[in-house]
N, C-alpha and C positions, 0 to 999 in steps of 0.2 A: 741680376736677372738670369745670368747663365747658371748660377748655383741653384736657383729655384727650379729652372727647367731640368737641370741634372738630377736634382732630388726627386722631381716628379717622375722622370723617366725611370729612375732607379726603383722608386716605390711601386711603379706600375709593373716593372719587370719582376719584382719580388712577389707582388700580388698574383701575377700570371703564373709564376712558378708554384705558388701555394695552391692556386686553383687546379693547375695541372696535376700536382701531387695528390690533391684530394680526389680528383676525378680518377686518377690512376688507382688509388687505394680502393675506391668504390667499385671500379671495374674488376680489380683483382678479387675483391670479396665476392662479387657477383659470379665470376667464373668459378671460384672455389666452391661456393654453395651449389651451383648447378652441377659441377663435376662430381662432388661428393654424393649428390642425390641421384645422378643419372648414369655415371660411368661404373659399369660392373667390374671392370678389370682394374686392379690396383695400380698396375704400371701405367695404364693410360691416364687414370685420374691424377697420379703423381706428376706425370709429364706435363699435362695441361696446367695444373695448379702452379707448378714450378715456373713454367714459361710466363704465366700471367703475372706472377710476383716479380720476376726478373725484368720483364718488359711489359708493364701493364697495358700500354696503349696498343703496341704491336701484338702482344700475346692475346689480348682480349679480342682484337679484330680478327686474328687468325682463328681463334676459337669460335667466334660468331660465324665465320665463313665455313670452316671445316669440321669443327668439333661437335656441333649440335646436330643430333640425328633427327632433323626435321623431315628427312626422307620417310621414316617410319610413320610419323604423325600425318604428313601430307598424303601418303599413300592410303592410309586408313580413312582419312577424310574423304578422299576421292572415291574410294571403293565402297564406303559405307562400313557398317559394323561387320567384323569377322563372323564367319558362320557359327551359329550356335549349335550345330549338329554335335551329338554325342558320339565319341569315337566308338567303333565297333567293339563288341565284347571280346574277351581274350580267349574265346574258344578256338582250338586248333582247326584250321580250315583244310578240308580234304583236298582242295585243288593244289596245295603246296606240298612238296615232298616232306616227309617227317623230319629229315635233317635240317630243314629250313624253317621249321615251326617257330623257333625263338626269334629269328630275323623277321619273319612275316608278322609276328605279334608286335614287334617293335615298330615296324613300318606302318602297320595299321593304326597304331596309337599316334604316330607322328603325323600321318597324312589324313586320318579319318576316312580313308577309302579302302575298299577291299581289293585284293588281287583277283583278276578275272581270267577264267580259262576260256578257251575256244577261239584264240587269236592265231593269225598267221603273220609272220614277220619275214621280210626279205631285206637283205643288206645290199647297198650299192656303194661302189668305190668311185669317188670323184663325181664331178658334175657330168662327165662324159657318159656315165651310166645312169645317173639319177635324173638329170634334166629332161631327156627325151620322155621318160615315164611320167614325170610331173606335168610336162606340157601336154602330153597325150591325155592325161587325166583331166586337165582343165578344158581341153577341147571336147572331151566326151561328156563333161558334166551336164546334167539336165535340170538340177534343182538348185544347188548352192555350191559356192566356192568360197572358202575362208582361208586367208593367207596372212602369215606374219613373217617378216624378215628383218633381222637387225641391219644388214647391209643390203641395199637394193641398187645396184649400179645402173646408170643409164648408158650402158654399153650395148654391144650386139646382143648379148644374152639377156640383159635386162629389158631391152626393147622387145625381144621375142616374147618374154613373159607378159609385158604390158599389152602387147597385141592380142595374145591369147585371152587375157583377162577381159579386155575390151570386147572381144568377139563373144565371149560368154555372156557378158552383160547385154550385148546387142540381141542375143537370141532369147532373152527373158530369164536367164539364170540370175539368182540373187548372189551378188559378189560383195565381199568386204575384204579390205586389205589394210594391214597395219604395218607401217614402216617406222623404225625407231628414229626419233628426232635427231640423234647424233650420228648413228650409223648411216642414215639416209642422206647425209650431206650437210645437215644443220642449216647453213646459210642458203644453199642453193636448192637442195632436195629435188633434183631434176626428174627422177623416176616418179615421185609423188605428183609433181606438176603434170607429167605426161598422163598419168592415170586420171587425175582430176579433170584435165582437158578432155579426156575421152569419156567422161561421165561415170567413171568407176568410183563407187564410194570408197574412199581411202582416208586414213587418219594417220597423222604423225604423233608418235608416242612421246609425251612430255617434251614438246617443242616450245621453248619460250626463250626470249632474249633477256628476260629480267634476271639480273645476277643473283638476287636473293632466292630464286628458285633453284639455283645450282644445277642447271641443265648440263653443264660441261663435266660434272663430276659424278652425278648419281642419277638414279631412276632411269636406267637404260633397259629397254626391253630387248634382251639378248636371244629371244626364242626364234626358232626357225620351224614354221609349221604350215602345212598345206592340207586342208580337209576338203574332200570332194563328196558332195551329196550326203554328207553325214555318215558315210559308210567306209570310206577309204581315207587314210591319212599318211602324210610323209612328215618325218621329223628327224632331227639329228644335228649335224654341225654345219651343213651347207648354207651359205648365204647365196644371194643371186648376183653372180658376177662371172665375167668371162674368164677370170683367172682360175676358176675351178674346173674349167675344161682343159685338163692337163695335156691331152693328146694334141691340142691345137698349138702347143708350145708357146704359151703367153710369156710375156717378159718376166713376170714374177708368179710362177705357177703355185697353186695352193692345192695340196691333196686333202681329201676329207672322206668321211663316211656319212651315209644317210640311210634311212630306213622307211620301208613301206609297211603300214599296219592295216590289217583288216580284222574285224571281230568286235566284241563288246568293248574293248579298251578304247575304241574310237569315240565312244560317248564321253569318256573322261577327257579326251583331247578337245572335243567340242566345248565342254564345260570350261576348260582353260581358256580357249579362244574367246568365248562369249564374255567372260569376266574381263579380259583385256580390252575387248571392243567397248564394253560399257565404260571402262576406265578411260579410254582414249577419245571416244566419240560421245558417250552418254546414251547411246541407243541400246535398248534391252532386246537381245535376240533370244527367243524362246520357242520351243516346239518346232514343227516342220517349217521350212526345209532344212533347218540346222540340226535339230535333234531327230534322227531317224533310227529306227530299230536296226541294230547291226547284228545279224545272226552269227552264230558260232561257225567258224570256217576252218579251224585248225586245233592244235593241241597246246599251243604256247600259253603260258600264264604271264600276264602283264598287268602293270599298274602305273599310272602317271603320278609323278612327284613334281609339284611346282614349288618354286621358292622365290621370295622377293622381300623387300623391306616393309612388308605390311603384315597381314595375318599369317603369311607363309614364311616368315623370317627364319632363315637357317635350316629349313626342312631338308634340303638336298645335302647339306653338310652333316646333319644328324643321321641321315640314311647312310652316308658314306662311313661315318664312324661306327654305326651299328654293324655294317657289313664287315668292316675290318675286325671288330670284336668277335663276330660270329664265325669268321673264317676258320676252317679246320686244316686245310692243306696248302692252298696256293692262292695268291692274289696277283693279278697282272693289271697294270694301269698304263694307259697311253693318254697323254695330255699335251697340248701345245704350250701351256703356261702352268708352271708348277711352283706356286707360292703359298703352300698351306700354312695356316696359323698354328698356334701351339696345340690346340685341341686335336687337329688332324695329324700333326706331326707326332704327337704323343701316341695316338692310336696306331700309326704306322710302326713306330718303334716298339710298342707293346706286342703287335702282331709278329714282328720279326723276332723279338725276344722269346716268344712262345714257341719258336721253331717253324712258324709259317713262312713259306717262301714268298717274299714280297719283292716284286720286280716293277720298276717304273721306267717308262721310256719317255724322254723329252727331246725336243729338237736340238741338234748341235748349234744351229743358228735359227732363231725364230724371226718373225717379221717385226719385232720390237726389241731394239738393242738394249734399252734400259731393263726390260724384263729378263733378258739373257743374263745381264750382270747380277740382278737381284737373285735369280734362281741359284747361282753358284754360291751365294753367301750362306745358305742354310743346309746344303746337302751333306756336309761333312758329318754332322751329328746323325743323320739317317744312315749313311754308309757305315759309320762305326758300329751302329746297332745291328747291322746285317741286312739292311735294305739295299738291293742291287739296283743301281741306276745305269741306264744306257742312253747314249746319244744317238739320235736318228739323223742320218745324213740327208742332204738336200735331195729333192726340193722340200720346202717347208710343208709339214703335215699338220693340219688343223684338227685332226680327228681326236675325239675324246671318248674313252670307253674304259670300263672296269669289268673284269671277269673274276669271280670268286668260285673256287672249287669246281671249275670246269662246267658249271651249270647256271650260275646266277650272273646276270649281266646288268649293267647300268650304263645307259647311253643317252645322249641328248646334247643340249647346248652348253651345259655348265663346265667351265674350266676348273682346275684345282687351284683356285686362288681366292682371296678374301672378297674381291669384287664379285665374282660369280656366287660365292657362298652367302654373301651378306648384303650386297648392294643391288645387284642386277635382278631383274625379273627373268627367271630361268625355267626351263622345262626339261626334265629327264624322264625316261621310261625305264622302269624295272622290268626285265624279261627273264623268266625262268625257262630255259630251253637249252638242252645240251648241244643241239646242232648249231644254233646261233652262237653259243659260247665257243664252240670249236672254230667257227669262222673268224670270230673276233680274236680269239687266242692265236690262231695262225697268223693273222695280220700283225699282231703285236710282236710275236716271236720273230717274224721276218725283219723286224726293225731293230733287233737286239744284237747288233754286231760290233758295237763300239762301247765297251764298258767304261764307266767313269770311276776312278779310284780315289782313295784318300790322297795318294801321292800326287795325282794330277791336280787336285785342289791345293795341296800344300806347296806345290811348285810355282804357283802364281806369285808374281812379284808383289811386294808389300803394298805399293801404290794401287795395284789392281785389286788386292783384297780389301783395302780401305774403300776404294770406289764402289765395289760390289756391296760391301756392308752398309755404306752410306745410302746407296740407292734403295736398298731393302727397307729402309725406314719409310719409304713412300709406298710400301706394300698395299695399303688399303686403297690407293688411288691409281695403281698401275693397271 
């Protein structure tokens, strides 16, 4: 009897092993087929296929969770079909200086939008300068207030904004607020709940507890945007948080820059907001009081560039690469997180190799330790090519800006990393204006007092270098 039971157990175990092996082979084949058809980069495809065959169950599960770009497909499904608009013709536009015609032509083809003259732009440093102007604008609004914020804290600053928005709603102003589902607190979302309790129409962007929707990893709305009466707009890097009021000496101060726009470019900013509101809430906003004719008020040329894992995929990254390729003399960059992929790294190296002065400022210590480690892992190849890298001292600066040839500026919400370039919904503004370029350039130059050298990187202990290189493998998800 014991032998019969033993044989039955043994045969069952062998059958289970055969079934598991068959399932593993089927899963590995499925991953292989999908990766071959979907992954454009050879290294990425080889990595996933190798993992699937070495560990079929674990590798396939990981591929299902992280490797399938359902972000792109779901975003397109939610937004509908991408625009069928034909890009503008390649005729040189008189509003752009002749030296920038090649860059203008490229950006028009990337975005399908023209550069618009007649704008006025003002830069603010930190929430100390920007918040009072933004709050005054909300309190003075008479027709509409549209607002998007990645982070919206329920602290003293956040409550002040909630109160101003509620008061605007109370006096008959049309108000709409988008808060990112992750940046807004995810599980608690206190600012969203405060607005909702006050009757303010607010939406959480991609907020879901369902794991297959991958809310923790992708589809983040990283934009920061405030539009008042369809004629004035604020955008840049500022979230809504007391930490951005540096003069009040918060525990973990965050420096930043923000911009006030007036003029025709505001219409492009409204278009970006209404697309996101339809995405988050389903309501279509069209015509007054959202779209209002914004008259020319200045001489700045500006154009909005949005990017996200849908029809706008990689547009900000493409604009950055084109700007690097078209630079003639100098490129200065400030960013809190610097994790460019091979395409952007190659463009930086090529610019430096051509003799262009390329200078990058990053924080000596950011607010994410893992990102600090990963940033150090790829800087040596840039420094060897002639790119000058500087470390910015405390307090942490969240500002992101790019200046090319002392006239072309690129500002907004996007960091220089794969998350911003490929996964997040981001909004940047191209501005052609020597005065603004001078202001941003002066801000960047003031931070360039601690150069990072090849020797500094080489002197790291081997365990530190291995740690940094290992963390860099998580680059798409940092």
